[in-house]
PLY file of the C-alpha trace (Angstrom):
ply
format ascii 1.0
element vertex 297
property float x
property float y
property float z
element edge 296
property int vertex1
property int vertex2
end_header
12.14 -16.08 -38.24
12.88 -17.27 -34.54
10.49 -16.41 -32.00
12.17 -12.93 -31.45
11.63 -11.84 -35.17
8.02 -13.52 -35.36
6.94 -11.71 -32.22
8.61 -7.90 -33.40
6.18 -9.47 -36.54
2.94 -9.81 -34.90
2.80 -7.98 -32.21
2.01 -10.78 -29.59
5.41 -11.15 -27.01
7.41 -14.32 -26.81
5.48 -15.30 -23.59
1.96 -15.66 -25.04
3.73 -16.73 -28.82
4.96 -20.36 -26.30
1.89 -20.45 -24.47
0.16 -20.70 -27.68
2.13 -23.24 -28.99
1.22 -25.14 -25.49
-2.23 -24.82 -26.32
-2.14 -25.63 -30.15
-3.56 -22.91 -31.67
0.67 -22.48 -33.45
2.66 -24.95 -34.77
5.52 -23.74 -36.22
8.27 -26.17 -37.45
11.33 -27.23 -36.10
14.97 -26.89 -37.65
16.46 -30.36 -37.76
19.63 -29.16 -37.21
19.04 -27.65 -33.92
15.26 -28.03 -33.36
14.90 -24.63 -32.99
11.67 -23.42 -33.54
11.18 -22.01 -37.11
8.25 -19.38 -38.08
6.63 -18.75 -41.49
4.67 -15.92 -42.74
1.35 -17.95 -42.34
2.51 -18.44 -38.21
2.71 -14.46 -38.36
-0.85 -13.95 -39.77
-2.29 -16.86 -37.31
-0.58 -15.04 -34.16
-2.22 -11.60 -35.45
-5.41 -13.52 -36.14
-5.04 -13.95 -32.30
-4.18 -10.96 -30.99
-7.05 -9.01 -32.95
-9.34 -11.84 -30.94
-8.31 -11.06 -27.97
-8.28 -7.08 -28.21
-12.27 -8.06 -28.91
-12.07 -9.52 -25.28
-13.24 -12.75 -27.01
-12.29 -15.69 -24.91
-9.36 -18.16 -25.48
-11.40 -21.02 -26.25
-14.10 -19.91 -28.80
-10.52 -18.62 -30.38
-9.31 -22.19 -30.33
-12.27 -23.37 -31.87
-12.32 -21.08 -34.86
-8.64 -21.58 -36.11
-9.51 -25.35 -35.81
-12.57 -24.86 -38.08
-14.95 -26.12 -35.13
-16.69 -22.53 -34.99
-16.67 -20.31 -37.67
-15.39 -16.58 -37.45
-19.12 -15.34 -37.81
-20.27 -17.09 -34.96
-17.49 -16.38 -32.56
-17.90 -13.02 -33.67
-21.81 -12.92 -32.75
-21.02 -14.46 -29.45
-18.62 -12.14 -27.94
-20.61 -9.41 -29.71
-23.66 -10.62 -27.28
-21.04 -10.28 -24.35
-20.18 -6.90 -25.02
-23.49 -6.10 -25.52
-24.70 -7.02 -22.03
-21.23 -5.35 -20.96
-22.72 -2.11 -22.84
-26.23 -2.25 -21.27
-24.69 -2.19 -17.66
-22.50 0.95 -19.06
-25.47 3.00 -20.79
-27.39 2.27 -17.09
-24.60 3.73 -15.22
-24.38 6.68 -17.39
-28.26 7.46 -17.71
-28.58 7.75 -13.67
-25.33 9.83 -13.70
-27.21 12.17 -16.47
-30.56 12.23 -14.00
-28.01 13.25 -11.19
-26.87 16.05 -13.58
-30.25 17.59 -14.32
-31.31 17.69 -10.39
-28.70 19.82 -9.77
-28.39 18.58 -6.34
-25.12 18.75 -4.29
-24.32 16.10 -1.75
-26.37 17.63 0.99
-29.39 18.78 -0.43
-29.45 15.23 -2.52
-32.66 13.23 -1.25
-30.53 10.11 -0.41
-33.44 7.75 0.45
-34.90 8.54 -2.78
-31.95 7.34 -5.12
-31.49 4.50 -2.91
-35.17 3.56 -3.36
-34.71 3.73 -6.99
-31.51 1.97 -6.97
-33.23 -0.80 -5.05
-36.55 -0.35 -7.24
-34.71 -1.15 -10.82
-31.73 -3.05 -9.99
-31.67 -3.52 -13.47
-30.89 0.33 -14.30
-29.03 1.57 -10.52
-25.93 3.30 -10.60
-25.26 1.39 -7.45
-25.92 -1.95 -9.37
-23.14 -0.62 -11.63
-20.98 -0.67 -9.28
-21.94 -3.85 -7.41
-21.50 -5.59 -10.92
-18.19 -4.18 -12.11
-16.71 -5.02 -8.41
-18.37 -9.05 -8.96
-16.89 -9.08 -12.41
-13.38 -7.70 -11.10
-13.45 -9.88 -8.19
-14.67 -13.29 -10.49
-11.74 -12.39 -12.93
-9.71 -12.59 -9.61
-10.56 -15.68 -8.28
-10.33 -17.97 -11.94
-6.88 -16.50 -12.32
-5.31 -17.79 -8.85
-6.99 -19.76 -5.66
-5.50 -21.71 -2.90
-6.68 -24.70 -1.08
-5.96 -27.23 1.85
-6.10 -30.95 1.15
-7.02 -33.65 3.25
-3.95 -35.15 2.70
-0.17 -34.11 2.92
0.50 -34.41 -0.96
3.39 -36.37 -1.23
3.60 -38.01 -4.66
2.01 -37.26 -7.66
-0.86 -39.49 -7.45
-1.77 -38.02 -4.18
-1.67 -34.37 -5.94
-4.15 -35.44 -8.42
-6.49 -36.80 -5.72
-6.40 -33.47 -4.47
-7.36 -31.72 -7.17
-9.88 -34.04 -7.93
-11.94 -33.67 -4.50
-11.14 -30.32 -4.52
-13.50 -30.11 -8.12
-16.38 -32.42 -6.67
-16.60 -29.95 -3.53
-16.92 -27.02 -5.96
-19.11 -28.94 -8.72
-15.84 -28.02 -11.18
-15.38 -29.61 -14.70
-12.06 -30.35 -13.54
-9.70 -32.24 -16.54
-5.73 -32.98 -15.22
-3.76 -33.02 -18.26
-0.51 -33.96 -16.86
0.45 -35.36 -13.03
3.35 -34.42 -11.05
4.19 -32.54 -8.00
3.65 -29.72 -10.33
0.63 -31.02 -12.61
-1.53 -28.95 -15.20
-5.31 -29.20 -15.14
-8.20 -27.15 -16.81
-11.30 -26.23 -15.29
-14.15 -25.29 -18.00
-11.26 -25.30 -20.47
-9.00 -22.90 -18.78
-5.70 -24.25 -17.97
-4.02 -23.94 -14.71
-0.47 -24.70 -13.07
-0.64 -25.65 -9.62
2.05 -25.87 -6.54
2.42 -27.66 -3.65
3.83 -25.51 -0.31
3.73 -26.23 3.27
2.17 -23.46 5.98
2.63 -23.85 9.52
-0.84 -24.09 11.26
-0.83 -24.25 15.12
3.04 -24.96 14.79
2.01 -27.87 12.43
3.47 -27.88 8.75
0.15 -27.97 6.61
-0.04 -28.66 2.90
-1.48 -25.73 0.86
-2.28 -25.93 -2.88
-1.98 -22.73 -5.05
-3.58 -22.65 -8.40
-2.64 -20.01 -10.75
-4.21 -19.64 -14.24
-1.19 -20.11 -17.16
-2.67 -17.73 -19.82
-0.76 -14.66 -19.80
-3.10 -12.72 -21.47
-6.21 -13.80 -19.76
-8.81 -11.40 -20.65
-10.14 -9.00 -17.67
-12.53 -6.15 -17.49
-10.96 -2.88 -19.28
-9.21 -1.35 -16.23
-11.17 1.95 -16.10
-10.58 3.81 -13.02
-13.11 2.89 -11.01
-12.30 -0.81 -11.61
-8.75 -0.03 -10.73
-10.19 1.30 -7.44
-12.50 -1.69 -7.18
-9.17 -3.96 -7.20
-7.14 -1.93 -5.22
-9.83 -1.90 -2.30
-10.51 -6.08 -3.08
-6.72 -6.34 -1.93
-6.38 -3.45 0.64
-8.95 -4.38 2.34
-6.98 -5.88 5.68
-4.45 -2.55 5.50
-7.53 -0.07 5.25
-9.04 -2.02 8.17
-6.20 -1.65 10.74
-4.88 1.57 9.38
-8.37 2.68 10.37
-8.61 1.40 13.78
-5.77 2.48 14.59
-6.73 6.34 13.76
-10.07 5.37 15.78
-8.07 5.11 19.08
-5.08 7.46 18.24
-7.23 10.59 16.89
-9.56 10.88 19.88
-6.48 10.97 22.27
-4.57 13.19 20.15
-1.78 11.14 19.94
-0.81 11.67 16.64
1.31 14.55 18.06
3.26 11.97 19.77
6.24 10.09 18.42
5.31 6.45 19.47
1.42 7.24 18.52
2.68 7.33 14.77
4.70 4.61 15.66
1.46 2.80 16.28
0.13 3.51 12.91
2.67 2.34 11.10
2.70 -0.73 12.92
-0.23 -1.70 12.67
-0.37 -0.58 8.94
2.56 -2.96 8.33
0.59 -5.88 10.23
-2.02 -5.04 8.12
0.26 -4.99 4.30
1.36 -8.28 5.68
-2.47 -10.14 6.59
-3.17 -8.28 3.01
0.13 -10.30 1.03
-1.12 -13.67 3.22
-4.50 -13.36 2.24
-3.71 -12.91 -1.18
-0.85 -14.94 -1.55
-1.64 -18.03 0.52
-5.60 -18.13 1.64
-6.95 -16.51 -1.13
-9.99 -18.14 -2.55
-9.58 -21.01 0.13
-12.36 -22.97 -0.02
-12.39 -23.77 3.65
-13.08 -20.16 3.91
-15.71 -19.90 1.28
-16.47 -20.47 -2.53
-14.98 -17.75 -4.42
-14.72 -19.42 -7.97
-18.54 -19.59 -8.43
0 1
1 2
2 3
3 4
4 5
5 6
6 7
7 8
8 9
9 10
10 11
11 12
12 13
13 14
14 15
15 16
16 17
17 18
18 19
19 20
20 21
21 22
22 23
23 24
24 25
25 26
26 27
27 28
28 29
29 30
30 31
31 32
32 33
33 34
34 35
35 36
36 37
37 38
38 39
39 40
40 41
41 42
42 43
43 44
44 45
45 46
46 47
47 48
48 49
49 50
50 51
51 52
52 53
53 54
54 55
55 56
56 57
57 58
58 59
59 60
60 61
61 62
62 63
63 64
64 65
65 66
66 67
67 68
68 69
69 70
70 71
71 72
72 73
73 74
74 75
75 76
76 77
77 78
78 79
79 80
80 81
81 82
82 83
83 84
84 85
85 86
86 87
87 88
88 89
89 90
90 91
91 92
92 93
93 94
94 95
95 96
96 97
97 98
98 99
99 100
100 101
101 102
102 103
103 104
104 105
105 106
106 107
107 108
108 109
109 110
110 111
111 112
112 113
113 114
114 115
115 116
116 117
117 118
118 119
119 120
120 121
121 122
122 123
123 124
124 125
125 126
126 127
127 128
128 129
129 130
130 131
131 132
132 133
133 134
134 135
135 136
136 137
137 138
138 139
139 140
140 141
141 142
142 143
143 144
144 145
145 146
146 147
147 148
148 149
149 150
150 151
151 152
152 153
153 154
154 155
155 156
156 157
157 158
158 159
159 160
160 161
161 162
162 163
163 164
164 165
165 166
166 167
167 168
168 169
169 170
170 171
171 172
172 173
173 174
174 175
175 176
176 177
177 178
178 179
179 180
180 181
181 182
182 183
183 184
184 185
185 186
186 187
187 188
188 189
189 190
190 191
191 192
192 193
193 194
194 195
195 196
196 197
197 198
198 199
199 200
200 201
201 202
202 203
203 204
204 205
205 206
206 207
207 208
208 209
209 210
210 211
211 212
212 213
213 214
214 215
215 216
216 217
217 218
218 219
219 220
220 221
221 222
222 223
223 224
224 225
225 226
226 227
227 228
228 229
229 230
230 231
231 232
232 233
233 234
234 235
235 236
236 237
237 238
238 239
239 240
240 241
241 242
242 243
243 244
244 245
245 246
246 247
247 248
248 249
249 250
250 251
251 252
252 253
253 254
254 255
255 256
256 257
257 258
258 259
259 260
260 261
261 262
262 263
263 264
264 265
265 266
266 267
267 268
268 269
269 270
270 271
271 272
272 273
273 274
274 275
275 276
276 277
277 278
278 279
279 280
280 281
281 282
282 283
283 284
284 285
285 286
286 287
287 288
288 289
289 290
290 291
291 292
292 293
293 294
294 295
295 296
């Protein structure tokens, strides 16, 4: 069967199938006449196994080890169970605090906020606030692993300079980085996860400055289950400049009653547009820039 038929039979997209082949998880035979891939029933079974393990949020490196026989399925399952149990404990702590609030039968105006905050600080492992903070950190860590940008010290005009720039970044960030393909669009791994890098130039004080953007190759990269709370956190994570610009504009316009005028509305729209532009640049150009702060760890 061809790749489209294999995708339909396994439930794994063609894009992911190609990626798993690049990672060596799948090795279909080739048609000697046209070099097209030929997928067997065993290949489809392997894809279904990968899909099942990914649905458990099992890391790709563990799945690779299982398929290669260096890690038993039972051991991989035990590792993942430990990760899931940790996540479950955090959720149970949040549920416990919600039940406590429900039993108190208080409203926002009568609740002893200071006592709640003291309880959250005194019991960080069980606090509802800590659950929110931990969820945000997990979401942010996932996004920072998915892509990051840094500014090299050289213009990066050759593959060798590109490789040197990647190694220099890895040394500064204390990362285990291995270059797997040296070129002007190199590939490399960090802790076994494969990335691709692109170089582009961004004007800084009128001078073109090289920047390198690194993107995780795995299109099926596991992330925390997107609950409504995590969706809100992810939106805030990227939309903070927009919200800040809108808040500043409203603080200026509302006390003066300027929102009832056309030019007051225009000021608000311009501020929001500036925030959107800033959010886009932060996400696409400056995200996780090592010159600002280390987000990877």
